[in-house]
C-alpha positions as CSV (number, residue, x, y, z in Angstrom):
1,V,28.8,29.0,-60.3
2,E,29.7,25.3,-60.6
3,Y,30.3,23.1,-63.7
4,Y,26.8,21.5,-63.2
5,D,25.2,25.0,-63.6
6,L,26.5,25.3,-67.2
7,P,23.5,23.7,-68.9
8,W,21.2,26.2,-67.1
9,I,23.5,29.1,-67.9
10,R,23.4,28.2,-71.6
11,R,19.6,27.9,-71.5
12,I,19.3,31.3,-69.9
13,V,21.7,32.9,-72.4
14,R,19.8,31.4,-75.3
15,Q,16.5,32.8,-74.0
16,A,18.0,36.2,-73.4
17,E,19.5,36.2,-76.9
18,A,16.0,35.7,-78.3
19,D,14.9,38.8,-76.4
20,D,17.9,40.9,-77.5
21,Y,19.8,40.4,-74.2
22,R,17.4,42.5,-72.1
23,W,18.3,42.6,-68.5
24,S,14.8,41.6,-67.6
25,S,15.2,38.4,-69.7
26,L,18.4,37.5,-67.9
27,I,17.0,38.1,-64.4
28,L,13.8,36.3,-65.2
29,G,15.7,33.3,-66.6
30,I,17.8,33.2,-63.4
31,V,15.0,33.4,-60.9
32,E,12.8,30.9,-62.8
33,S,15.7,28.4,-63.1
34,T,15.5,25.2,-61.0
35,P,19.0,25.7,-59.5
36,F,18.1,29.2,-58.2
37,Q,14.8,28.0,-56.8
38,M,16.3,24.9,-55.2
39,R,19.3,26.6,-53.6
40,K,19.8,26.5,-49.9
41,A,20.9,29.3,-47.6
42,R,24.5,29.0,-46.5
43,E,25.0,28.4,-42.8
44,Q,27.2,30.9,-41.1
């Protein structure tokens, strides 16, 4: 997690809070976020 991820993290937490912090809300928020969808695989 980097400093530039913080706005997305706050958004995900707010959405999860509205859904009583269900795991499904957290996971859905993460996988639907732009940073998650735009990430690149690390080269090894």
